[in-house]
C-alpha positions as CSV (number, residue, x, y, z in Angstrom):
1,M,-118.1,14.8,98.4
2,K,-116.1,16.3,95.5
3,L,-117.6,19.7,96.2
4,L,-116.9,19.3,99.9
5,R,-113.2,18.3,99.1
6,V,-112.8,21.4,96.9
7,F,-114.2,23.6,99.6
8,L,-112.0,22.2,102.3
9,I,-108.9,22.5,100.0
10,S,-109.8,26.1,99.2
11,M,-110.3,26.9,102.9
12,L,-107.0,25.3,103.9
13,G,-105.3,27.4,101.2
14,F,-107.0,30.6,102.5
15,S,-106.0,29.7,106.0
16,A,-102.4,29.1,105.0
17,L,-102.3,32.5,103.1
18,A,-103.8,34.3,106.1
19,Q,-101.1,32.7,108.3
20,T,-98.3,33.8,106.0
21,A,-99.5,37.4,105.6
22,P,-98.2,39.5,108.5
23,K,-100.7,41.2,110.7
24,C,-101.5,44.8,109.8
25,E,-100.4,46.1,113.2
26,D,-97.0,44.3,112.8
27,S,-96.5,45.6,109.3
28,F,-97.4,49.1,110.4
29,K,-94.9,49.0,113.2
30,V,-92.1,48.1,110.8
31,F,-93.2,50.8,108.4
32,E,-93.4,53.3,111.3
33,G,-89.9,52.4,112.5
34,K,-88.5,53.1,109.1
35,Y,-90.4,56.5,109.0
36,L,-89.2,57.6,112.5
37,T,-85.6,56.9,111.7
38,K,-86.1,58.9,108.4
39,E,-85.4,55.8,106.2
40,Y,-87.9,57.2,103.8
41,N,-86.9,55.1,100.8
42,D,-87.2,51.9,102.8
43,A,-90.5,53.1,104.2
44,Y,-91.8,53.9,100.7
45,D,-91.1,50.3,99.6
46,L,-93.5,49.1,102.3
47,L,-96.2,51.8,101.7
48,A,-98.1,50.3,98.7
49,D,-98.7,46.9,100.5
50,L,-100.0,48.7,103.7
51,R,-102.3,50.9,101.7
52,K,-103.8,47.9,100.0
53,R,-104.0,45.5,102.9
54,C,-104.5,47.7,105.9
55,P,-106.1,51.0,104.9
56,K,-107.5,51.6,108.4
57,V,-104.6,50.4,110.5
58,S,-103.9,54.0,111.7
59,E,-104.4,57.5,110.3
60,N,-100.7,57.9,110.7
61,L,-100.3,55.6,107.7
62,Y,-101.5,58.6,105.6
63,N,-99.7,61.2,107.7
64,Y,-96.4,59.4,107.3
65,A,-97.1,58.7,103.6
66,E,-97.6,62.4,103.0
67,V,-94.1,63.2,104.5
68,I,-92.5,60.3,102.6
69,L,-94.0,61.3,99.2
70,K,-93.2,65.0,99.7
71,Y,-89.6,63.9,100.3
72,K,-89.7,61.8,97.1
73,I,-91.1,64.8,95.2
74,E,-88.5,67.1,96.6
75,V,-85.5,64.9,95.8
76,A,-86.7,64.2,92.3
77,T,-84.7,66.5,90.0
78,L,-86.8,66.6,86.8
79,P,-90.5,67.5,86.5
80,D,-91.3,64.2,84.8
81,E,-89.7,62.4,87.8
82,K,-91.9,64.3,90.2
83,K,-95.2,63.6,88.4
84,P,-95.7,59.9,89.6
85,F,-95.1,60.8,93.2
86,I,-97.4,63.8,93.0
87,A,-100.1,61.6,91.5
88,E,-99.5,59.0,94.2
89,L,-99.8,61.6,96.9
90,V,-103.2,62.7,95.5
91,S,-104.3,59.1,95.7
92,V,-103.1,58.9,99.3
93,Y,-105.1,62.0,100.2
94,N,-108.2,60.4,98.5
95,E,-107.7,57.2,100.6
96,Q,-107.2,59.2,103.8
97,L,-110.5,61.1,103.2
98,L,-112.3,57.8,102.4
99,N,-111.1,56.1,105.6
100,Y,-110.9,59.1,107.9
101,P,-113.5,61.6,106.7
102,A,-112.7,64.2,109.4
103,S,-109.0,64.3,108.3
104,K,-107.2,67.1,106.5
105,G,-106.8,65.0,103.4
106,A,-109.3,67.1,101.3
107,V,-107.6,70.4,101.9
108,N,-104.1,69.0,101.6
109,K,-105.0,67.5,98.2
110,I,-106.3,70.8,96.9
111,Q,-103.2,72.6,98.1
112,L,-101.0,70.0,96.4
113,Q,-102.9,70.2,93.1
114,Y,-102.8,74.0,93.2
115,D,-99.0,74.1,94.0
116,Y,-98.2,71.9,91.0
117,K,-100.7,73.6,88.7
118,L,-102.9,70.5,88.3
119,I,-105.9,72.8,88.9
120,N,-106.4,76.5,88.1
121,D,-107.2,79.4,90.5
122,A,-111.0,79.1,89.9
123,E,-111.0,75.4,90.5
124,A,-108.8,75.7,93.6
125,Y,-111.0,78.4,95.1
126,K,-114.2,76.4,94.4
127,A,-112.8,73.3,96.0
128,L,-111.3,75.1,99.0
129,D,-114.5,77.0,99.6
130,A,-116.6,73.8,99.6
131,A,-114.1,72.2,101.9
132,F,-114.2,75.2,104.3
133,V,-117.9,75.1,104.5
134,K,-118.0,71.4,105.1
135,N,-115.1,71.1,107.6
136,R,-113.7,74.4,108.7
137,K,-111.7,72.9,111.5
138,S,-109.5,71.0,109.0
139,F,-108.0,74.3,107.9
140,T,-105.1,74.5,110.3
141,D,-102.1,74.6,107.9
142,Y,-101.0,78.2,107.3
143,N,-100.3,77.6,103.6
144,V,-103.8,76.3,103.0
145,L,-105.4,79.2,104.9
146,L,-103.3,81.8,103.0
147,T,-104.1,80.2,99.7
148,Y,-107.8,80.1,100.5
149,Y,-107.9,83.8,101.5
150,N,-105.8,85.0,98.6
151,L,-108.1,83.2,96.1
152,F,-111.2,84.4,97.8
153,F,-109.8,88.0,97.9
154,E,-109.1,87.9,94.2
155,E,-112.6,86.7,93.5
156,Y,-114.0,89.6,95.5
157,K,-111.8,92.2,93.9
158,A,-112.6,90.9,90.4
159,G,-116.4,91.4,91.1
160,K,-117.3,87.8,90.7
161,G,-120.6,87.9,92.6
162,I,-119.2,88.3,96.1
163,T,-121.1,91.0,97.9
164,D,-119.6,93.3,100.6
165,D,-121.6,91.5,103.3
166,Q,-120.4,88.1,102.0
167,Y,-116.8,89.5,102.0
168,F,-117.1,90.6,105.7
169,D,-118.6,87.2,106.6
170,K,-115.8,85.3,105.0
171,Y,-113.2,87.8,106.3
172,G,-114.4,87.1,109.8
173,E,-114.6,83.4,109.4
174,I,-111.1,83.0,108.0
175,T,-109.5,85.3,110.6
176,A,-111.4,83.4,113.3
177,Q,-110.1,80.1,111.9
178,V,-106.6,81.4,112.0
179,L,-106.9,82.3,115.6
180,S,-108.7,79.0,116.4
181,A,-105.9,77.0,114.7
182,Q,-103.3,78.9,116.8
183,A,-105.2,78.2,120.0
184,E,-105.6,74.5,119.1
185,I,-101.8,74.1,118.5
186,A,-101.1,75.9,121.7
187,R,-103.5,73.7,123.6
188,E,-102.0,70.5,122.1
189,K,-98.5,71.7,123.0
190,E,-99.6,72.5,126.5
191,A,-101.1,69.0,126.9
192,L,-97.9,67.3,125.6
193,L,-95.7,69.4,127.9
194,K,-97.8,68.4,130.8
195,K,-97.7,64.7,129.7
196,A,-93.9,65.0,129.5
197,E,-93.7,65.7,133.2
198,N,-94.7,62.2,134.1
199,Q,-94.5,60.1,130.9
200,S,-92.1,59.5,128.0
201,M,-93.1,61.0,124.7
202,T,-93.1,59.6,121.2
203,D,-90.9,61.1,118.5
204,I,-94.0,62.4,116.8
205,E,-95.1,64.2,120.0
206,R,-91.6,65.7,120.4
207,Q,-91.7,66.9,116.8
208,F,-95.1,68.5,117.4
209,I,-93.7,70.5,120.3
210,A,-90.6,71.5,118.2
211,D,-92.9,72.7,115.3
212,A,-95.6,74.3,117.4
213,D,-94.2,77.8,117.7
214,I,-93.2,77.7,114.0
215,N,-96.7,76.9,113.0
216,I,-98.2,79.5,115.3
217,D,-95.9,82.1,113.9
218,G,-96.9,81.0,110.4
219,L,-100.5,81.4,111.2
220,E,-99.8,84.9,112.6
221,N,-98.1,85.7,109.3
222,V,-101.4,84.7,107.6
223,N,-103.3,87.2,109.7
224,E,-100.8,89.9,108.9
225,V,-101.1,89.3,105.1
226,I,-104.9,89.3,105.4
227,F,-104.9,92.7,107.2
228,S,-102.4,94.1,104.8
229,Q,-104.3,93.1,101.7
230,S,-107.7,94.1,102.9
231,R,-106.6,97.5,104.2
232,D,-108.2,99.4,101.4
233,Y,-111.4,97.3,101.5
234,V,-111.9,96.8,105.2
235,S,-112.0,99.6,107.8
236,C,-113.0,99.6,111.4
237,D,-116.0,101.8,110.5
238,K,-117.2,99.4,107.9
239,L,-116.7,96.3,110.1
240,D,-118.3,98.0,113.1
241,A,-121.3,99.0,111.0
242,Y,-121.7,95.6,109.5
243,Y,-121.5,93.7,112.7
244,A,-123.6,96.1,114.7
245,K,-126.3,95.8,112.0
246,N,-126.2,92.0,112.2
247,Y,-125.4,91.3,115.8
248,D,-128.9,90.9,117.2
249,A,-129.8,88.3,114.5
250,H,-126.7,86.3,115.3
251,K,-126.0,86.8,119.0
252,A,-127.1,83.3,119.8
253,D,-124.7,81.9,117.3
254,Y,-121.4,81.4,119.2
255,I,-119.3,80.7,116.1
256,W,-120.6,83.9,114.4
257,V,-120.0,86.0,117.5
258,E,-116.5,84.5,117.9
259,A,-115.7,85.3,114.3
260,M,-117.0,88.9,114.8
261,V,-114.9,89.4,118.0
262,N,-111.8,88.0,116.4
263,A,-112.2,90.0,113.2
264,L,-112.7,93.3,115.1
265,Y,-110.0,92.5,117.6
266,A,-107.4,91.5,115.0
267,K,-108.2,94.7,113.0
268,K,-107.6,96.7,116.3
269,C,-111.1,98.2,116.2
270,F,-110.8,98.7,120.0
271,K,-113.4,101.5,120.1
272,S,-116.1,99.3,118.7
273,E,-119.0,98.9,121.1
274,V,-120.2,95.7,119.4
275,L,-116.7,94.3,120.0
276,Q,-117.0,94.9,123.7
277,K,-120.5,93.5,123.7
278,G,-119.4,90.4,121.8
279,A,-116.3,89.8,124.0
280,L,-118.4,89.9,127.2
281,A,-120.9,87.5,125.6
282,L,-118.2,85.0,124.6
283,D,-116.7,85.1,128.1
284,S,-120.1,84.5,129.7
285,I,-120.7,81.5,127.4
286,K,-117.2,80.0,127.5
287,H,-114.9,81.5,130.2
288,S,-111.4,80.9,129.0
289,K,-107.9,82.3,129.1
290,E,-108.4,83.7,125.6
291,S,-111.8,85.4,126.4
292,V,-110.5,87.2,129.5
293,Y,-107.3,88.1,127.8
294,K,-109.3,89.9,125.1
295,L,-111.4,91.6,127.8
296,G,-108.2,92.7,129.6
297,M,-106.6,94.2,126.5
298,L,-109.8,95.9,125.5
299,A,-110.0,97.5,128.9
300,L,-106.4,98.7,128.7
301,K,-107.1,100.2,125.2
302,K,-110.0,102.2,126.8
303,G,-107.7,103.4,129.6
304,D,-109.3,101.3,132.3
305,V,-106.1,100.0,133.8
306,D,-107.6,98.4,136.9
307,A,-110.1,96.3,134.9
308,G,-107.5,95.4,132.4
309,I,-105.1,94.1,135.0
310,K,-107.9,92.2,136.7
311,Y,-108.8,90.4,133.5
312,L,-105.2,89.8,132.5
313,D,-104.4,88.3,135.9
314,Q,-107.4,85.9,135.4
315,S,-106.0,84.9,132.0
316,A,-102.6,84.2,133.5
317,N,-104.1,82.1,136.2
318,L,-105.9,80.0,133.6
319,E,-102.7,79.7,131.4
320,K,-100.7,76.5,132.0
321,D,-97.9,77.3,129.5
322,F,-95.2,79.1,131.6
323,S,-93.9,81.1,128.7
324,Q,-97.4,82.3,127.7
325,K,-98.1,83.1,131.4
326,A,-94.9,85.2,131.6
327,K,-96.0,87.1,128.5
328,I,-99.3,88.0,130.2
329,Y,-97.5,89.1,133.3
330,Y,-95.3,91.3,131.2
331,E,-98.5,92.9,129.8
332,I,-99.5,93.7,133.3
333,V,-96.1,95.1,134.1
334,N,-96.3,97.5,131.1
335,A,-99.9,98.5,132.0
336,S,-99.1,99.2,135.7
337,K,-95.5,100.6,135.7
338,N,-96.7,104.3,135.4
339,K,-99.7,104.0,137.7
340,D,-98.8,101.5,140.4
341,K,-95.1,100.8,140.6
342,A,-95.4,98.4,143.5
343,L,-97.8,96.3,141.5
344,A,-95.5,96.5,138.5
345,K,-92.6,95.3,140.5
346,K,-94.6,92.4,142.0
347,Y,-95.5,91.2,138.4
348,I,-91.9,91.7,137.3
349,F,-90.8,89.1,139.8
350,K,-93.8,86.9,139.0
351,T,-92.7,87.0,135.3
352,I,-89.2,85.9,136.1
353,E,-90.5,83.2,138.5
354,V,-92.4,81.5,135.7
355,D,-90.0,82.2,132.9
356,P,-86.4,83.0,134.0
357,N,-85.5,83.8,130.4
358,K,-88.0,86.7,130.2
359,V,-85.2,89.0,131.3
360,E,-86.4,92.1,129.5
361,V,-88.5,92.8,132.6
362,Y,-85.2,93.7,134.4
363,L,-84.7,96.5,131.9
364,V,-88.2,97.8,132.8
365,L,-87.4,97.6,136.5
366,S,-84.0,99.3,136.1
367,E,-85.7,102.1,134.2
368,M,-88.2,102.5,137.0
369,Y,-85.4,102.8,139.6
370,A,-83.5,105.3,137.5
371,N,-86.4,107.5,136.5
372,M,-88.2,108.6,139.6
373,S,-90.8,111.0,138.3
374,S,-90.3,113.8,140.8
375,K,-88.7,114.7,144.2
376,S,-92.1,113.9,145.8
377,E,-92.1,110.3,144.7
378,C,-91.1,108.2,147.7
379,K,-90.0,111.5,149.3
380,L,-86.4,111.1,148.2
381,N,-83.8,113.9,148.1
382,D,-81.5,114.4,145.0
383,F,-78.7,112.3,146.5
384,E,-81.0,109.3,147.2
385,R,-82.4,109.5,143.7
386,K,-78.9,109.3,142.3
387,V,-78.0,106.4,144.6
388,L,-80.9,104.5,143.1
389,N,-78.8,104.4,139.9
390,Y,-76.6,101.8,141.6
391,L,-79.7,99.6,142.0
392,A,-80.7,100.4,138.4
393,I,-77.2,99.3,137.1
394,D,-77.3,96.0,139.1
395,T,-80.8,95.3,137.8
396,A,-80.0,96.1,134.2
397,K,-77.0,93.8,134.2
398,K,-79.3,90.8,135.0
399,A,-80.8,91.3,131.5
400,A,-77.4,90.4,129.9
401,S,-77.9,86.8,130.9
402,V,-79.9,86.3,127.7
403,A,-77.6,87.2,124.7
404,K,-80.1,89.2,122.7
405,Y,-80.6,91.7,125.5
406,K,-76.9,92.2,126.2
407,V,-76.6,95.3,124.0
408,A,-79.6,96.9,125.7
409,S,-78.3,96.0,129.1
410,D,-74.9,97.5,128.4
411,E,-76.4,100.7,127.0
412,A,-78.7,101.0,130.1
413,V,-75.7,100.6,132.4
414,K,-73.7,103.3,130.6
415,R,-76.7,105.6,130.8
416,Y,-77.3,105.1,134.5
417,S,-73.6,105.4,135.3
418,K,-73.7,109.0,134.1
419,N,-76.1,109.9,136.9
420,L,-74.3,108.4,139.9
421,P,-73.7,110.6,143.0
422,T,-70.4,112.3,143.3
423,K,-68.0,112.1,146.3
424,A,-68.6,115.8,146.9
425,E,-72.4,115.3,147.1
426,A,-71.9,112.4,149.5
427,K,-69.5,114.5,151.7
428,V,-72.1,117.2,152.1
429,L,-74.5,114.7,153.5
430,G,-71.9,113.0,155.6
431,K,-72.1,109.8,153.5
432,K,-69.2,107.5,152.9
433,K,-68.2,104.0,151.5
434,G,-70.0,101.2,153.3
435,D,-73.0,103.3,154.4
436,V,-76.3,101.6,153.7
437,I,-79.1,103.7,152.1
438,T,-82.5,102.0,152.7
439,F,-85.4,102.8,150.5
440,G,-89.0,102.2,151.5
441,C,-92.0,103.0,149.3
442,W,-92.4,100.7,146.3
443,V,-88.6,100.3,146.0
444,N,-88.2,98.4,149.3
445,E,-84.5,97.8,148.7
446,S,-81.1,98.8,150.3
447,V,-77.9,100.0,148.6
448,T,-74.5,99.9,150.2
449,L,-72.4,102.8,149.0
450,P,-69.2,101.9,147.1
451,N,-66.1,104.0,146.9
452,L,-67.3,107.2,145.3
């Protein structure tokens, strides 16, 4: 009976304690509220308890903790004041990795330790290399990818056992991951923008959209650094020879082929036959806006404008982001403006339709109006060709609606104004103010003559 009484008392005590301790979900909501309103010091006060009691309440516990602790590190003025927060953030990354093994905790921890010189170059490279092999998809932060490549490149240059073939493999893998990370951010942004059409978004989702282009540009900068640093070590001839030699052995490996295509494409090795072969293979396996875009650009680089436009149009049809769709249409405009002006004009208006701010296409169209290649084009006489400058001026002025194109718009207007018809020229042909000049051909517009 005594033992039973002790047991009951202890159980009652445990039950009372459980009732007084707030639920993890409730505690996390309070913490999240402080985080979202940027009350980082108040949120920090709640962090230790949540990490201890509720380590798996949400992965955002660790994502928020990272931002909060980076803030604490940043506002600390002395190195000794920063140290405890740095150590705490390392612990947070360890806990994140323990509770969410697929997270980016491992690579973020290594970057933090490297930034604050808690590990040396060799240790950082070894740790990042192991993490890259284990979970390449976790490398989405441009700082981490740049650090990894720089450390790898220094190891290679120093002759520390990395062969040329191993260098080309890693070069391809890292550049492929950069492009993959960009595509993933773009896809996530696209999905959130689509969600926003019918549903309200969280503050975190809105912040992701706001940061998306910055992160994509940061990743693009990583590619530029890689190409710049490797210029003396990697040439199109070397890459082409390496990939051609190894293609048959790896052609069934989608990731390897993707890395090869991205490496050759990013290096602008457009004459490479194995690049063309790989690009076609990727599209046949996984038809996507990215795969047909590459095929389109490769076709254009080879001078096959018709095929290039066909592929680019397919890519635009698959693209859901209006600004990206407009960029692809603009590629088509530039590809067709000297060969098929009617087609170019069609895509100029498609560009504006999906992105009204893409007003640089008006400058292209105005140039097309003003620069008829010869008297035989559209069978115009000299007077009619000069009248087209009125249309060119009106079109160029539309580009001024976006501030950064105003200077180019004004310069174009001045240039075209010098080539307007004179009153004497109009008189010879019996033309006067108010007469309508109608253009057929690809122009398909009319101009009412002003007072000459």
